[in-house]
LODRENGU-331370 format. One record per residue (C-alpha): residue in one letter; x, y, z; residue number from 1. Coordinates in Angstrom, 1 decimal, always signed. Layout:
rest, east, north, up, nr
A, X, Y, Z, NUM
...
END
This chain:
rest, east, north, up, nr
X, -53.8, -136.5, -125.7, 1
X, -51.4, -138.1, -123.3, 2
X, -49.9, -136.2, -120.4, 3
X, -46.4, -137.0, -119.3, 4
X, -45.5, -137.0, -115.7, 5
X, -42.1, -135.6, -114.7, 6
X, -41.3, -136.6, -111.1, 7
X, -38.3, -134.2, -111.1, 8
X, -40.4, -131.2, -111.8, 9
X, -42.8, -132.1, -109.0, 10
X, -39.9, -132.7, -106.6, 11
X, -38.3, -129.4, -107.5, 12
X, -41.6, -127.5, -107.1, 13
X, -42.0, -129.0, -103.6, 14
X, -38.4, -128.3, -102.7, 15
X, -38.6, -124.7, -103.9, 16
X, -41.8, -124.0, -102.0, 17
X, -40.4, -125.6, -98.7, 18
X, -36.8, -124.6, -98.9, 19
X, -36.9, -121.3, -100.8, 20
X, -34.2, -119.1, -99.3, 21
X, -33.4, -117.1, -102.4, 22
X, -34.4, -113.9, -100.6, 23
X, -31.9, -114.6, -97.7, 24
X, -28.2, -114.1, -98.2, 25
X, -26.4, -117.4, -98.4, 26
X, -23.5, -118.4, -96.3, 27
X, -20.0, -118.9, -97.7, 28
X, -17.7, -121.5, -96.2, 29
X, -14.5, -120.0, -94.8, 30
X, -11.2, -121.0, -93.3, 31
X, -9.5, -118.5, -90.9, 32
X, -6.0, -118.9, -89.6, 33
X, -3.1, -116.9, -88.2, 34
X, +0.1, -117.1, -90.1, 35
X, +2.9, -115.2, -88.4, 36
X, +2.0, -111.5, -88.3, 37
X, -1.3, -111.8, -90.3, 38
X, -4.6, -113.5, -90.4, 39
X, -5.6, -115.3, -93.6, 40
X, -9.2, -115.7, -94.5, 41
X, -10.1, -118.0, -97.4, 42
X, -13.7, -118.1, -98.6, 43
X, -15.1, -120.5, -101.2, 44
X, -17.0, -118.5, -103.8, 45
X, -17.0, -120.6, -107.0, 46
X, -18.6, -119.1, -110.0, 47
X, -18.8, -115.6, -108.5, 48
X, -18.2, -112.6, -110.7, 49
X, -15.1, -110.9, -109.1, 50
X, -16.7, -107.5, -109.8, 51
X, -19.6, -108.4, -107.5, 52
X, -17.3, -109.0, -104.5, 53
X, -17.6, -106.2, -101.9, 54
X, -15.5, -106.1, -98.7, 55
X, -16.4, -103.5, -96.3, 56
X, -15.0, -102.5, -92.9, 57
X, -17.3, -100.6, -90.6, 58
X, -15.7, -100.1, -87.2, 59
X, -15.0, -103.6, -85.9, 60
X, -17.3, -105.3, -88.5, 61
X, -15.8, -106.8, -91.6, 62
X, -18.4, -107.7, -94.2, 63
X, -17.9, -109.8, -97.3, 64
X, -20.7, -109.7, -99.9, 65
X, -20.8, -111.4, -103.3, 66
X, -23.4, -112.2, -106.0, 67
X, -23.8, -115.2, -108.3, 68
X, -26.3, -114.9, -111.1, 69
X, -28.5, -117.7, -112.3, 70
X, -27.4, -117.2, -115.8, 71
X, -29.7, -117.1, -118.8, 72
X, -31.6, -120.4, -119.1, 73
X, -34.8, -119.1, -120.7, 74
X, -34.9, -122.1, -123.1, 75
X, -34.0, -124.7, -120.5, 76
X, -36.2, -127.0, -118.6, 77
X, -34.5, -127.7, -115.3, 78
X, -34.2, -131.3, -114.3, 79
X, -31.9, -130.7, -111.3, 80
X, -30.7, -127.3, -110.0, 81
X, -28.4, -127.6, -107.0, 82
X, -25.9, -124.8, -107.5, 83
X, -27.2, -121.9, -105.5, 84
X, -27.3, -118.4, -106.9, 85
X, -28.1, -115.1, -105.4, 86
X, -26.4, -113.0, -102.6, 87
X, -23.7, -114.2, -100.3, 88
X, -22.9, -112.6, -97.0, 89
X, -20.4, -113.3, -94.3, 90
X, -19.6, -110.9, -91.4, 91
X, -16.8, -111.0, -88.8, 92
X, -16.0, -108.9, -85.8, 93
X, -12.3, -108.0, -85.7, 94
X, -10.3, -106.8, -82.8, 95
X, -8.1, -103.9, -82.1, 96
X, -5.0, -105.9, -82.9, 97
X, -5.7, -105.6, -86.7, 98
X, -4.1, -103.1, -89.0, 99
X, -7.2, -102.1, -90.9, 100
X, -5.3, -100.0, -93.4, 101
X, -3.3, -103.0, -94.6, 102
X, -6.1, -105.4, -95.4, 103
X, -5.9, -106.7, -98.9, 104
X, -7.8, -109.3, -101.0, 105
X, -7.5, -111.4, -104.1, 106
X, -9.8, -113.9, -105.9, 107
X, -8.4, -116.9, -107.7, 108
X, -9.9, -120.2, -108.9, 109
X, -13.1, -119.6, -106.9, 110
X, -11.4, -118.7, -103.6, 111
X, -11.4, -115.3, -102.1, 112
X, -8.3, -114.7, -100.0, 113
X, -8.3, -111.8, -97.5, 114
X, -5.0, -110.9, -95.8, 115
X, -5.5, -109.1, -92.5, 116
X, -2.3, -107.9, -91.0, 117
X, -1.7, -107.6, -87.3, 118
X, -1.0, -104.1, -86.1, 119
X, +2.5, -103.3, -84.9, 120
X, +1.2, -102.4, -81.5, 121
X, -0.2, -105.9, -81.1, 122
X, +2.9, -107.8, -82.2, 123
X, +5.2, -109.4, -79.6, 124
X, +8.2, -107.3, -78.7, 125
X, +11.1, -107.0, -76.3, 126
X, +11.0, -104.5, -73.5, 127
X, +14.3, -103.3, -72.0, 128
X, +14.5, -103.4, -68.3, 129
X, +16.9, -101.0, -66.6, 130
X, +18.3, -102.0, -63.2, 131
X, +20.8, -100.2, -61.0, 132
X, +24.2, -101.6, -61.2, 133
X, +23.6, -104.6, -63.6, 134
X, +23.0, -102.7, -66.8, 135
X, +20.2, -103.4, -69.3, 136
X, +18.4, -106.6, -69.9, 137
X, +15.8, -107.4, -72.6, 138
X, +12.6, -109.1, -71.4, 139
X, +10.0, -110.6, -73.8, 140
X, +6.6, -108.9, -73.5, 141
END
């Protein structure tokens, strides 16, 4: 009876024992920008079930959680498995300049987009300055 040697299975077994982080939430890459009167956060979450995405705001902490399942591969023998699965978590501290009631999100083509509007009180505005004898003058604040 001949035994076959599969170097990929040995490598995978070693890699899983050394680099096993399946119990830890994984990071998700994000881009964050300010566009006019809102912040735009885009997070890469390819293959995520949109129903598993949870966005939570607790005080000044915005948390984004998602889950990607491994799928059913009971009859498969893995040769290479690089696409991570499990829990994803990213947290951000937001300031007082955010309109928390107006936060909205959408998921399209593997990208989660979160729109975070800037509160009216934090937007630039003009302040009217009264002076005796010269009338009113607007000054940028």
